[in-house]
N, C-alpha and C positions, 0 to 999 in steps of 0.2 A: 531603211531601217538602220538604227544606230548600232554599229558593230563594237562599240567600246566595251560593253560587258564581256563579249566573247574574248576580245584581246586581253582584258584584265584577267579572265579566267585562265587563259593560256599562260600568261606571265606568272600568275600565282602558282600554277602547277609546276612551271619551270623553277620557281623559287623553292618549292617543296623538294623537288628532285635535287637541286643544288645543295640544300640543307642536309638531305639524306647523305649525299656524297661526302660532304664535309664531316659529318658525324662518323661515317664509316672510316674515313681517312684518319680522323683523330683516334678513334677506337683501335684501328689496326696499328697505328704507330705506337700506341701504348702497349699493345699486346706483344709486338715485335721487341720492344724495349724490355718487356718482362722476360721474354725468352733469352735475350742476350745477357741481361743482368743476372738471371738465375744460373746460366752456364758459367759466367765469369765467377760467380760466388762459389760454384761447385769446384771449379779448377783451383781457385785461391783458398778454398776451404774457409771462406769468410762468412761466419754465421750472422754478423751484423748486417752485411750487405744483403744476405738472403732474407733477413727479416724485413728489410726495406722493400723488397719485392713483394712479400706477402702483404704488407700494409698498403701497398698501392693498388692492389687488385680491385677494391670496391669501386674505384673510378671507372674501370671498364664495365662493371655491372651497371653503373648509373647511366652510362652512355647507351648501353644496350636497351635499357628501358626507354630512353628518349627516342631511339630509332624505332622501337616497336610502336610507341604512341604516335609518332609522326607518320609512319607508314600506314597504320590503320586509319588515322584521320584523313590522310591523303586519298586512300581508296574510297572512303566514305564520302568525301567532299567532291572528288573529281571523277569517280567512276572510270578510271583509265582503261584503255583497251590495248591489245596487241603488245607492241614494243614498250609502251609506257607502263603497262601493267607488269610486264616481265621485269622491268627495271626496279619498280617498287618492291615486288616480291623478292628480287635478288638482294636488295638491301636488307630486307627482313631476315632472309636466310643467312646471309653473310655475317650479320651482326651476331647471330646465335653461334656461328662457327668461331668467330673471333673470341667470343666470351669463353668458349671451351679451350682455345689456345692459351688464353690468359690463365685459366684454371690449371692446365698442365704445367705451365711455367711456375705457377705458385706452388704446386705440389712438389716439383723438383726443388724449389727453394727450401721447402719445409724439411727436406732430407739433409740439408747441408750440416745442420747441427749434429746429426748422427754420424755422418761420414767423417766429420772433423775429429771425432773421438778415436778413429783408427788411422793406421798408417796408410799412405796412398797405395793403391793397388795397380799393378802393371797394365791390365786391360783398359784402364781409364784413359790411356793415351789416344784411344779411338774416339772418345767423346767429343773433343773440340772440333775435329773435322766433320763428324756427323752433325754437330750443332751448327756449324757454318753453312752446310748445305741446306739444312732445315730453315735456318733464318733467312737465307737468300730466297728460298721458295716462298716463304711468307711475304717477304718484301715484294717479290715479283708478282705474286698473286694479287696483292693489293694494288700494285701499279697497273696490272691488267684491268682491274675493276675501275680505277680512276680514269684510264684511257679508253675503256670499252674495247680492249684489244684482244680479240679471240686467238690470235696466233701466239701471243705471249702466254695466254691462259693455257693453250695446248702444250707449250714448251714446259710450263710448270708441271702440268699433268704427267708428262713423260718422265720427269725426274724422280717420281715417287719410288721407283724400283731401286734406285741407287741408295736411298735412305734405308729401304728394307734390307739391302745387302749389308750395309754397315751394321744394322741391328743384329742380323743373323751372325755376322762375324764376331761382334762383341759378345753375343750370347754364348757362342761356342768357346770363346776365350775365357769368359767368366766361369763357365761350367768346368773347364779344365783346371782353372785356378782354384776353384772350391774343392775339387777332387784331390788336388795336391796337398792341401792343408785345410782341415776343418775350421781353423781360426779365421780363414778368409771368407767363410760363409756369410757372416753378417754384412761386412762392407760390400761384398759382391752382390748380395741381394738388393741392397740399396741402389747400387749402380745399375742393376738389371731394371729396376723400376724407373730409374732416371732415363735409361736408354729407351725403354718402352714408351715413356711419355714423349720423348723427342720423336720417336717413330710416329706416334699418334698426331703430334703437331704437324709432321710432314703430310699425314693423311688429310688433316683438316685444311692445309694449304692447297692440297689437290682438290678438296671439295669446293673451296672458294673458286678455284680455276674452272671447275665444271659448271658452277652457277654462272660465272662470268661468260663462259663460252655460250651457254644456252641463252642468257639474256641478250647477248650481242647478235646471235645468229638464228635463234629459234630452233637449233638442232642440239642433240645430245652427243657428247663424246662417248665412244663405245667403251664398254667395261674394260678395265685394265687388269692384267694378270699380275697378282702380287708375287714378288720374288720368293721362291722357296717357302711355300706356305706350310710345309711339313714341320718347320721348326717350332718348338714350343714357344708360346707367347704368354706374357703375364696377363692375367685376367683384368680387363678394364673395370669390371665390377668391384674387384678387390681394391684397386687404386682409388675408385670412386668413394670408398669409405672415408678417405682423408678430407673430402670436400664437405662432409656433413658436420 
């Protein structure tokens, strides 16, 4: 029997997986860049740089659509099983998570014009370090996906509590700052939304890590305990209004 068609099918499937990985890599790189540039714009109070972040967001959305189309077509054509199916589904899930990361970065950038109208506030000094940890989590989660590295994925997963601790610390500082002077309420509220968006980006990096771990091992990471869940958090539904 001629085995060439089978070999061709396997090669075609490998090509599909390779293309999915390339698209996820490109999309993730863009999203991480969005996060870094939005934070830089916040720190510099640079409305022009922030607007550039907002304008570049549609590219992430476009790649997400490409990933979805390719993943669905791959499942329909190849009917993958076990490890192969997990990898295709992982690409589909991760692309959706990356798109949300881009949205949170975009929403932070949208606030730059407002915070630039007020004087810098003291608690803002916490943001750069919080952002650095979050950005590294995103980078490592994407690296874990590219390398199919479950141990790196687990390491990212473990770092989420440190981001929560930064958020809780910033929340308390902002609350005290607002109580000291009512004039600080508006800029502090913007900063609270920015911090919450960064915390959610950290959550999404952790979500990517969970998907990578399952894709590579077939096992789920156990649920993690969020740090100090009693602290008030900004409603994601409220922040979602900016995206409509």
